[in-house]
C-alpha positions as a printed NumPy array, in Angstrom:
array([[ -1.224, -11.29 ,   1.682],
       [ -1.593, -11.734,  -2.049],
       [ -2.049,  -9.074,  -4.696],
       [ -5.563, -10.266,  -5.463],
       [ -6.543,  -9.748,  -1.821],
       [ -5.108,  -6.239,  -1.895],
       [ -6.872,  -5.379,  -5.16 ],
       [-10.209,  -6.429,  -3.645],
       [ -9.788,  -3.971,  -0.754],
       [-11.29 ,  -0.51 ,  -0.768],
       [ -9.093,   2.584,  -0.58 ],
       [ -9.871,   2.943,   3.112],
       [ -9.001,  -0.68 ,   3.852],
       [ -5.728,  -0.316,   1.946],
       [ -4.851,   2.734,   4.018],
       [ -5.581,   0.921,   7.263],
       [ -3.586,  -2.105,   6.158],
       [ -0.694,   0.178,   5.225],
       [ -0.732,   1.848,   8.64 ],
       [ -0.871,  -1.494,  10.424],
       [  1.953,  -2.919,   8.32 ],
       [  4.129,   0.14 ,   8.942],
       [  3.597,  -0.207,  12.692],
       [  4.522,  -3.889,  12.548],
       [  7.607,  -3.067,  10.504],
       [  8.648,  -0.484,  13.088],
       [  8.278,  -3.042,  15.882],
       [ 10.298,  -5.577,  13.916],
       [ 13.073,  -3.053,  13.353],
       [ 13.209,  -2.337,  17.086],
       [ 13.386,  -6.062,  17.801],
       [ 16.157,  -6.446,  15.23 ],
       [ 18.172,  -3.698,  16.916],
       [ 17.823,  -5.324,  20.313],
       [ 18.767,  -8.699,  18.788],
       [ 15.51 , -10.381,  19.752],
       [ 14.146, -10.902,  16.253],
       [ 13.146, -14.535,  15.693],
       [ 12.491, -14.419,  11.946],
       [ 14.549, -11.847,  10.024],
       [ 12.573, -12.697,   6.891],
       [  9.594, -10.885,   8.441],
       [ 11.36 ,  -7.563,   7.845],
       [ 11.573,  -8.241,   4.124],
       [  7.985,  -9.507,   3.972],
       [  6.622,  -6.36 ,   5.638],
       [  8.763,  -4.016,   3.528],
       [  7.497,  -5.669,   0.371],
       [  3.905,  -5.535,   1.564],
       [  4.25 ,  -1.784,   2.206],
       [  5.649,  -1.366,  -1.31 ],
       [  2.806,  -3.409,  -2.827],
       [  0.15 ,  -1.374,  -1.036],
       [  1.735,   1.941,  -2.028],
       [  1.957,   0.759,  -5.636],
       [ -1.728,  -0.11 ,  -5.694],
       [ -2.663,   3.22 ,  -4.138],
       [ -0.609,   5.008,  -6.793],
       [ -2.184,   2.967,  -9.598],
       [ -5.642,   3.886,  -8.338],
       [ -4.693,   7.564,  -8.103],
       [ -3.411,   7.554, -11.688],
       [ -6.572,   5.873, -12.962],
       [ -8.74 ,   8.371, -11.071],
       [ -6.728,  11.295, -12.446],
       [ -7.086,  10.002, -16.002],
       [-10.814,   9.502, -15.527],
       [-11.165,  13.021, -14.152],
       [ -9.119,  14.407, -17.035],
       [-11.293,  12.633, -19.597],
       [-14.398,  13.924, -17.86 ],
       [-13.096,  17.486, -17.915],
       [-12.147,  17.37 , -21.59 ],
       [-15.546,  15.907, -22.497],
       [-17.304,  18.671, -20.548],
       [-15.192,  21.441, -22.073],
       [-15.86 ,  20.111, -25.589],
       [-19.64 ,  20.374, -25.062]])
């Protein structure tokens, strides 16, 4: 999944994708422990996807906080 696809998702979709990716990562880790993992690169891919999603969620939270802060300062100045 590319960054542009993630950026186009809503907050709810990002959360669902994060949950799904975490579950898949858990399953892959179990498979790796039982030595039945076919593609070890999948672990890295899922870890990086989780990191990308969390980064985008954090970016959106920061932007929302700044927007709320600007709105509050504009209201208090009036």
